[in-house]
C-alpha positions in Angstrom: -36.3 7.3 -4.6 -38.7 10.2 -5.6 -37.4 12.5 -2.9 -38.6 15.8 -4.5 -42.1 14.5 -5.0 -42.2 13.1 -1.4 -41.1 16.5 -0.1 -43.8 18.2 -2.1 -46.6 16.0 -0.8 -45.4 15.9 2.8 -44.9 19.7 2.9 -48.5 20.1 1.6 -49.8 17.7 4.3 -48.0 19.6 7.1 -49.4 22.9 5.7 -53.0 21.4 5.8 -52.5 20.1 9.3 -51.1 23.4 10.6 -50.5 23.5 14.3 -52.2 20.0 14.7 -49.5 18.3 12.6 -48.8 14.9 14.2 -45.3 13.9 15.3 -45.1 11.1 12.8 -46.0 13.4 9.9 -43.4 15.9 10.9 -40.8 13.2 11.3 -41.5 12.0 7.7 -41.1 15.5 6.4 -37.9 16.1 8.4 -36.3 12.9 7.0 -37.1 13.9 3.4 -35.7 17.4 4.0 -32.6 15.8 5.4 -32.3 13.4 2.4 -32.6 16.3 0.0 -29.7 18.2 1.8 -31.8 20.9 3.4 -30.4 20.6 6.9 -31.7 24.0 8.1 -35.3 23.2 7.3 -34.9 19.6 8.6 -33.5 20.9 12.0 -36.5 23.3 12.3 -38.9 20.5 11.6 -37.4 18.1 14.2 -37.4 20.9 16.8 -41.1 21.3 16.0 -41.6 17.6 16.7 -40.0 18.0 20.1 -42.6 20.7 20.9 -45.5 18.3 20.2 -47.5 17.8 23.5 -47.5 14.3 25.1 -44.6 13.1 23.0 -43.5 9.6 23.9 -40.0 8.7 25.0 -39.6 6.7 21.8 -40.7 9.6 19.6 -38.5 12.1 21.6 -35.5 9.9 21.2 -36.1 9.5 17.4 -36.6 13.3 17.0 -33.4 14.1 19.0 -31.4 11.6 16.8 -32.7 13.1 13.5 -32.1 16.6 14.8 -28.5 15.6 15.5 -28.2 14.5 11.9 -29.7 17.7 10.6 -27.4 19.8 12.8 -24.3 17.8 11.7 -24.9 18.3 7.9 -25.2 22.1 8.7 -21.8 22.0 10.4 -23.1 22.4 14.0 -21.1 19.4 15.3 -21.2 20.3 19.1 -25.0 20.8 19.0 -25.4 17.5 17.1 -23.4 15.6 19.7 -25.7 17.0 22.4 -28.8 15.9 20.4 -27.4 12.4 20.0 -26.6 12.1 23.7 -30.2 13.1 24.4 -31.4 10.4 22.0 -29.4 7.7 23.7 -30.6 8.8 27.2 -34.2 8.8 26.0 -34.0 5.4 24.4 -32.4 3.4 27.3 -33.2 1.1 28.9 -36.4 0.2 27.1 -35.5 0.7 23.4 -32.0 -0.7 22.7 -32.4 -0.5 19.0 -33.0 3.3 19.1 -30.0 3.6 21.5 -27.8 1.7 19.0 -28.8 3.9 16.1 -28.1 7.0 18.2 -24.8 5.7 19.3 -23.8 4.9 15.8 -24.6 8.4 14.7 -22.8 9.9 17.7 -19.7 7.8 16.9 -19.8 9.0 13.3 -19.8 12.7 14.2 -17.1 12.1 16.9 -14.7 11.1 14.2 -13.7 14.6 13.1 -12.7 15.7 16.6 -11.7 12.4 18.2 -10.9 9.8 15.6 -11.0 6.1 16.5 -9.8 7.0 20.1 -13.2 8.6 20.8 -15.4 6.7 18.3 -14.4 3.1 19.0 -15.6 3.0 22.7 -19.0 4.2 21.6 -19.1 1.6 18.8 -18.1 -1.1 21.2 -21.1 -0.1 23.4 -23.4 0.0 20.3 -22.2 -3.5 19.3 -22.9 -4.9 22.8 -26.5 -3.4 22.8 -27.1 -4.7 19.2 -26.8 -8.3 20.3 -30.5 -8.2 21.1 -31.5 -6.2 18.1 -32.4 -7.1 14.5 -29.8 -8.7 12.2 -29.6 -5.5 10.0 -28.8 -3.3 13.0 -26.3 -5.9 14.3 -24.5 -5.8 10.9 -24.5 -2.0 11.0 -23.0 -1.9 14.5 -20.4 -4.6 13.6 -19.4 -2.8 10.4 -19.0 0.5 12.1 -16.9 -1.0 14.9 -14.8 -3.0 12.3 -14.0 0.1 10.3 -13.0 2.2 13.4 -10.8 -0.7 14.5 -9.2 -0.9 11.0 -8.4 2.8 11.0 -6.6 2.2 14.3 -4.4 -0.4 12.5 -6.4 -3.5 13.7 -7.1 -5.7 10.7 -9.7 -7.8 12.6 -12.5 -5.8 11.1 -11.7 -6.5 7.5 -13.6 -9.8 7.4 -16.6 -8.3 9.1 -16.9 -5.5 6.5 -16.4 -8.0 3.6 -19.3 -10.1 4.9 -21.6 -7.1 5.5 -21.3 -5.5 2.0 -23.3 -8.1 0.0 -26.7 -6.8 1.1 -25.7 -3.2 0.4 -24.5 -4.1 -3.1 -27.8 -5.9 -3.8 -29.9 -3.0 -2.5 -27.9 0.2 -2.9 -30.8 2.6 -2.6 -31.5 1.5 1.0 -27.8 1.9 1.9 -27.2 5.1 -0.1 -29.9 7.1 1.6 -27.7 6.8 4.7 -24.9 8.6 2.7 -26.9 11.7 3.1 -25.1 12.1 6.4 -22.7 9.1 6.9 -20.6 6.6 4.9 -23.2 3.7 4.8 -22.0 0.2 4.4 -21.0 0.8 0.8 -18.9 3.7 1.7 -17.3 1.9 4.6 -16.5 -1.1 2.4 -15.2 1.2 -0.4 -12.9 3.0 2.0 -11.6 -0.2 3.5 -11.1 -1.8 0.1 -9.1 1.1 -1.3 -6.9 1.3 1.8 -6.2 -2.4 1.4 -5.4 -1.9 -2.3 -8.4 -3.7 -3.6 -9.1 -0.9 -6.0 -11.5 -2.7 -8.3 -13.7 -3.6 -5.3 -13.7 0.0 -4.1 -14.5 1.4 -7.5 -17.4 -1.0 -7.9 -18.9 -0.1 -4.5 -18.6 3.6 -5.2 -20.0 3.4 -8.7 -23.0 1.5 -7.4 -23.4 4.0 -4.6 -23.1 7.0 -7.0 -25.6 5.5 -9.5 -28.1 5.0 -6.6 -27.6 8.5 -5.3 -28.1 10.0 -8.7 -31.3 8.0 -9.3 -32.7 9.2 -6.0 -31.5 12.8 -6.3 -29.5 12.9 -3.1 -27.0 15.8 -3.4 -25.3 15.1 -0.1 -24.8 11.5 -0.9 -23.4 12.4 -4.4 -20.9 14.7 -2.7 -19.9 12.0 -0.2 -19.3 9.3 -2.8 -17.5 11.8 -5.1 -15.0 12.6 -2.3 -14.5 9.0 -1.3 -14.1 7.7 -4.9 -11.8 10.7 -5.7 -9.3 9.3 -3.2 -9.4 5.9 -5.0 -8.7 7.7 -8.3 -5.7 9.5 -6.7 -4.2 6.2 -5.6 -4.7 4.5 -9.0 -3.3 7.4 -11.0 -6.6 8.6 -12.5 -5.8 12.2 -11.6 -8.2 13.9 -14.1 -11.1 11.8 -12.8 -10.1 12.6 -9.2 -10.3 16.3 -10.1 -13.6 15.9 -11.8 -15.1 14.2 -8.7 -13.6 16.8 -6.4 -15.1 19.6 -8.6 -18.5 17.9 -8.4 -18.4 17.7 -4.6 -17.3 21.4 -4.4 -20.2 22.5 -6.6 -22.6 20.8 -4.1 -20.9 22.6 -1.1 -24.0 24.7 -0.3 -26.1 21.5 0.2 -23.2 19.4 1.7 -21.0 21.9 3.6 -19.3 19.2 5.7 -17.9 17.6 2.5 -16.4 20.9 1.2 -13.2 20.5 3.2 -12.7 17.0 1.9 -13.3 18.1 -1.7 -10.7 20.8 -1.3 -8.3 18.1 0.1 -8.8 15.9 -2.9 -8.1 18.9 -5.2 -4.9 19.7 -3.4 -3.6 16.1 -3.5 -4.4 15.7 -7.2 -2.8 18.9 -8.2 0.3 18.0 -6.1 0.6 14.7 -8.1 0.2 16.7 -11.3 3.0 19.0 -10.3 0.7 22.1 -10.4 2.0 23.4 -7.1 0.6 26.9 -7.3 -2.9 25.7 -7.7 -2.2 23.0 -5.1 -1.2 25.7 -2.6 -4.5 27.6 -3.4 -6.6 24.6 -2.6 -4.5 23.9 0.5 -5.3 27.4 1.7 -9.0 26.9 0.9 -8.9 23.6 2.9 -7.4 25.5 5.8 -10.1 28.1 5.7 -12.8 25.3 5.6 -11.2 23.3 8.4 -12.6 23.1 11.9 -10.8 25.6 14.2 -10.1 22.8 16.7 -6.3 22.0 16.4 -7.1 18.4 17.3 -9.6 18.0 14.5 -9.0 14.8 12.5 -9.0 16.6 9.2 -5.8 18.3 10.2 -3.9 15.1 9.7 -4.5 15.4 5.9 -4.0 19.2 6.0 -0.7 18.9 7.9 0.5 16.4 5.3 -0.2 18.7 2.4 1.3 21.7 4.2 4.5 19.7 4.8 4.6 18.6 1.2 4.3 22.2 0.1 7.1 23.2 2.5 9.3 20.5 1.1 8.6 21.7 -2.4 9.7 25.2 -1.3 12.9 23.6 0.2 11.8 24.7 3.7 13.0 21.5 5.3 12.9 22.6 8.9 9.3 23.8 8.5 8.3 20.5 6.8 9.9 18.5 9.7 8.0 20.7 12.3 4.7 20.0 10.4 5.4 16.3 10.4 6.1 16.4 14.1 2.6 17.9 14.7 1.1 15.3 12.3 2.6 12.4 14.1 1.5 13.6 17.5 -2.1 14.2 16.3 -2.4 10.9 14.4 -1.2 9.1 17.6 -3.6 11.0 19.8 -6.6 10.3 17.5 -5.4 6.7 16.9 -5.4 7.2 13.0 -2.7 4.7 12.7 -3.4 2.7 9.5 -0.6 4.0 7.3 -2.5 3.7 4.0 -5.3 6.1 5.0 -3.1 9.3 5.1 0.0 8.3 3.1 2.4 10.7 4.9 5.0 8.3 6.2 7.3 8.2 3.1 7.3 12.0 2.9 8.0 12.3 6.6 11.0 10.0 6.3 12.3 12.0 3.3 11.9 15.3 5.2 13.6 14.0 8.3 16.5 12.6 6.3 17.1 15.9 4.5 16.8 17.7 7.8 19.4 15.4 9.4 16.9 14.0 11.9 17.9 10.4 11.5 16.3 9.2 14.8 12.9 10.6 13.7 13.2 8.9 10.3 14.0 5.6 12.0 11.0 6.0 14.4 8.6 6.4 11.5 10.3 3.4 9.8 10.0 1.3 13.0 6.2 2.1 13.2 5.8 1.1 9.5 7.5 -2.2 10.1 5.3 -3.0 13.1 2.1 -2.4 11.1 3.3 -4.0 7.8 3.5 -7.3 9.6 -0.2 -7.4 10.4 -1.9 -5.4 7.6 -2.6 -6.8 4.1 -1.6 -3.7 2.2 1.7 -3.4 0.4 2.1 0.4 0.8 3.8 0.3 4.2 6.2 -2.4 3.1 7.1 -0.4 -0.1 7.8 2.8 1.9 9.8 0.9 4.5 11.9 -0.8 1.8 12.4 2.5 0.1 13.6 4.1 3.4 16.1 1.3 4.0 17.4 1.8 0.4 17.9 5.5 1.3 19.9 4.5 4.4 22.0 2.0 2.4 22.7 4.6 -0.3 23.9 7.1 2.4 26.2 4.4 3.7 27.6 3.9 0.1 26.3 0.3 -0.2 25.0 0.5 -3.7 24.5 -3.2 -4.1 22.1 -3.3 -1.2 20.4 -0.1 -2.4 19.7 -1.6 -5.8 18.5 -4.9 -4.3 16.0 -3.1 -2.0 14.8 -0.8 -4.8 14.2 -3.8 -7.1 12.1 -5.3 -4.3 10.2 -2.1 -3.9 9.5 -1.9 -7.7 8.1 -5.4 -7.7 5.8 -4.7 -4.8 4.7 -1.4 -6.3 3.9 -3.0 -9.6 1.7 -5.6 -7.8 0.0 -2.8 -5.8 -1.6 -1.3 -9.0 -0.5 2.2 -7.8 1.2 3.5 -10.9 2.5 6.8 -9.5 4.1 5.0 -6.6 5.7 2.6 -9.0 6.9 5.5 -11.2 8.6 7.2 -8.2 10.4 4.0 -7.1 11.5 3.4 -10.7 12.7 6.9 -10.9 14.8 6.4 -7.8 16.2 3.1 -9.1 17.0 4.5 -12.5 18.7 7.6 -11.0 20.8 5.3 -8.7 21.8 3.2 -11.7 22.7 6.2 -13.8 24.8 7.8 -11.1 26.7 4.6 -10.6 27.6 4.5 -14.3 25.1 1.9 -15.4 23.3 4.0 -18.1 22.2 1.0 -20.1 20.5 -0.6 -17.1 19.0 2.7 -16.1 17.3 3.5 -19.4 14.5 0.9 -19.5 13.7 1.6 -15.8 13.4 5.3 -16.5 11.5 4.8 -19.7 8.9 2.8 -17.9 8.7 5.4 -15.1 8.1 8.1 -17.7 5.4 6.1 -19.4 3.6 5.7 -16.1 3.9 9.3 -15.1 2.7 10.6 -18.5 -0.2 8.2 -18.5 -1.4 9.5 -15.2 -0.9 13.1 -16.1 1.7 13.6 -13.5 3.6 16.3 -15.4 5.9 17.3 -12.5 7.2 13.7 -12.0 7.3 13.1 -15.8 9.6 16.2 -16.1 12.0 14.9 -13.5 12.1 11.4 -15.0 12.6 12.9 -18.4 15.6 14.9 -17.3 17.1 11.8 -15.6 16.6 9.8 -18.8 18.4 12.5 -20.8 21.4 12.2 -18.4 21.3 8.4 -19.0 21.5 9.1 -22.8 18.1 7.7 -23.4 15.8 8.8 -26.2 12.4 10.0 -25.2 9.5 9.1 -27.4 7.6 12.0 -28.9 4.0 12.1 -27.7 1.6 12.1 -30.6 -1.4 14.3 -29.8 -4.8 14.5 -31.6 -5.3 18.2 -32.5 -9.1 17.7 -31.8 -8.5 16.1 -28.4 -9.3 18.3 -25.4 -6.3 19.4 -23.4 -6.3 18.5 -19.6 -7.3 22.1 -18.8 -10.0 22.1 -21.5 -11.3 18.8 -20.2 -11.6 20.1 -16.7 -13.5 23.2 -17.9 -15.7 21.0 -20.1 -16.6 18.7 -17.2 -17.7 21.6 -15.1 -19.6 23.3 -17.9 -21.4 20.0 -18.7 -22.9 20.3 -15.2 -24.4 23.6 -16.1 -21.9 25.7 -14.0 -21.6 29.3 -15.3 -18.2 30.5 -16.6 -17.8 33.0 -13.7 -18.1 30.2 -11.1 -15.8 27.9 -13.1 -13.2 30.7 -13.1 -13.5 31.1 -9.4 -13.2 27.4 -8.8 -10.1 27.0 -11.0 -8.4 30.2 -9.7 -8.2 31.7 -13.3 -9.7 34.6 -15.0 -13.0 34.7 -16.8 -11.3 35.4 -20.1 -9.2 32.2 -19.7 -12.4 30.1 -19.1 -14.2 31.7 -22.1 -11.1 31.0 -24.3 -11.1 27.3 -23.1 -14.9 27.1 -23.9 -14.4 28.4 -27.4 -11.7 25.8 -28.0 -14.0 23.1 -26.6 -16.9 24.1 -28.8 -14.7 24.2 -31.9 -13.2 20.8 -31.2 -16.6 19.2 -30.4 -18.2 21.0 -33.4 -20.9 22.7 -31.2 -21.7 26.3 -30.6 -22.8 26.8 -26.9 -22.8 25.5 -23.4 -26.4 24.3 -23.9 -25.2 22.0 -26.7 -22.4 20.8 -24.5 -24.8 19.9 -21.7 -27.0 18.1 -24.3 -24.0 16.2 -25.7 -23.0 15.1 -22.2 -26.5 13.8 -21.4 -26.7 11.9 -24.7 -23.3 10.3 -23.9 -24.5 9.3 -20.5 -27.8 7.9 -21.9 -25.9 5.8 -24.5 
């Protein structure tokens, strides 16, 4: 785990060797450079390996594979793919293990441009070749295939991933090193767990992975785990924590440029949930600027969802529907079909209903129904039931509407997704209030308000509060500690604790430097300290204890 020291010694050894540096020495240095996030220096080192005279096929294949990794973390995806193809060709037929490793890498980088439609066939080939390889490599191939299949809405891989994670949990350092450019088994398991609503399992995997990445000083791995765990926090209503993790990944963008887009996406989703739509739009624009120019790039599924949500917020229904049309086509082309991964289906149904496009709303509902039957997650069932309630309400069947929304509330409560539960309760309470049942509406709306406020979802809390007033309900007055940091101060404090200068904090939060300095003065006063240096020391003391 002493990456910096290893880099120092290996660099010195290569300097001493000069032009006679052996391929094995250069490979070791290149891998350390890669682990430390220096993709440019790593790529130069692996290219130097390929120039070594009398290089064996095995060494050439390994160098091409590691060059592919270095190019990928620098954002050169097409060149990385060519390097991996060269690695596979150089390994076969004699070295199946090397071919499997290269295929796994090639499949990973194919995700952004081709999704499971492109990656799964490669992983199937890797799995077939891995039959004759070590147990560890077989598990890696099985796990990668299982994850790709799951994203394509095939639950067959869930059991495979569950079985594979135990070794990674027991030895996270070995697995987390792989986060320097991929998800690793811990990341794959965490993603699958959160998308199947096993949030405690996902959180445990990510926290173990983050602790290992921090111990080993792996900035790219830290950024990767921060983005993945930020998504878990979004789903479980921990919006401030999601923002903090996204901020952390953004700060590391120079060392982990391929994670910068995903950090911006987490920012935008969290701010949308908080009701801070202007800042959400800023992060959406930043996401768009960071996105791959390829219109068929997988990241555009998330980006199109956010753009459609912003269009709905601006009451541009036709624009939102057009964006959802593009999203549906792209998700189908890439085979990103599991409905919990990008939770766009409910918003699409709402947009289509407002736009009078009933057949499109029914098509999304039919797709949800088909997947809900075979997937273990509750989310698609909740959204489908909520959509049916909307159809029944449009028909004037209020009894059926209430029955369906009651069922959706029960499932949402079981799912441990508080914001989803708050939205369903808001709908149920509003329906009860509009039908003259104020007394029945009030406890439903009060609970929705409690959930929204606890999550920091100010926009939703405001809507629920207005509905509760109309139902003649009394809102509790929130008691605030005058020495407690406000959400804005907490966010500034989290960034300042990392040693980020006020000018960069202002740029990241889209506010003026004066605003940041005012927040810092309030933070120092409330914490009874006098400087950012003391704030950093306080944070380190808190972590140590």
